[in-house]
C-alpha positions as CSV (number, residue, x, y, z in Angstrom):
1,M,-0.1,-19.3,15.1
2,R,3.7,-17.9,15.5
3,I,6.4,-20.6,16.0
4,T,9.4,-19.9,18.1
5,V,12.6,-21.4,17.5
6,Q,15.8,-21.6,19.3
7,L,18.7,-23.0,17.2
8,A,22.2,-24.6,18.0
9,P,24.3,-21.1,17.6
10,E,27.0,-23.4,15.9
11,L,24.4,-25.0,13.5
12,I,22.6,-21.9,12.5
13,E,23.9,-22.0,8.8
14,A,24.6,-25.6,8.9
15,P,22.7,-27.3,5.6
16,E,20.5,-29.7,7.8
17,V,18.7,-26.5,8.9
18,A,18.1,-25.2,5.4
19,R,17.0,-29.2,4.6
20,L,15.0,-29.1,7.4
21,A,13.0,-25.9,6.7
22,D,12.6,-26.9,2.8
23,E,11.2,-30.5,4.1
24,L,8.4,-28.4,6.5
25,G,7.8,-25.7,4.0
26,I,8.6,-23.1,6.6
27,S,10.9,-19.9,6.2
28,L,12.8,-19.2,9.3
29,Q,12.7,-15.6,10.1
30,A,15.6,-14.2,12.7
31,M,13.7,-12.8,15.8
32,H,16.3,-10.0,16.5
33,P,17.7,-9.2,13.1
34,G,20.9,-7.8,12.9
35,T,22.0,-8.4,16.5
36,S,25.5,-9.4,17.3
37,D,24.5,-11.1,20.2
38,P,24.7,-15.3,19.6
39,A,22.1,-16.1,22.2
40,L,19.9,-13.6,20.7
41,A,20.8,-14.6,16.8
42,S,19.7,-18.1,17.6
43,Y,15.9,-17.3,17.8
44,F,13.7,-17.4,14.8
45,V,10.1,-17.4,14.2
46,V,7.7,-18.8,11.8
47,D,4.3,-17.9,11.3
48,V,1.9,-20.6,10.2
49,A,-2.0,-20.1,9.7
50,D,-3.1,-23.6,10.8
51,S,-2.9,-24.4,14.0
52,G,-2.8,-28.1,13.4
53,A,0.3,-27.6,10.9
54,A,1.8,-25.7,13.6
55,Q,1.9,-28.7,16.0
56,D,3.2,-31.1,13.4
57,I,6.1,-28.3,12.7
58,V,6.9,-27.8,16.4
59,S,7.1,-31.7,17.0
60,R,9.4,-32.2,13.7
61,L,11.4,-29.3,14.8
62,R,12.1,-30.7,18.4
63,H,13.4,-34.0,16.7
64,S,16.6,-32.0,14.9
65,P,19.5,-31.9,16.8
66,A,19.9,-28.1,15.5
67,V,16.9,-27.1,17.4
68,R,17.0,-26.4,21.2
69,A,13.7,-25.4,21.7
70,A,10.6,-25.3,19.6
71,Y,6.9,-23.9,20.9
72,V,3.9,-22.7,19.4
73,K,2.3,-19.0,20.4
74,P,-0.7,-17.4,19.3
75,H,-0.6,-14.2,17.5
76,D,-2.8,-12.4,20.1
77,A,-0.5,-13.7,23.1
78,P,2.0,-11.5,24.6
79,A,5.5,-11.3,23.4
């Protein structure tokens, strides 16, 4: 499963984001690496093998003030 996450641009580098990722055991990967567009730079992806874990992670992410959006998309779904 792939989780797509949009962070608040002003909080991407905030310690809270790194702490949350550590607590959840995830690694946020830039969806558009190297972009200079601040809107595109706010999107990240996380790959998770277990759909139940993915739903838990999304639920916890959505409670963070640094997260604007988080949702699960199966690997075989169109981008």
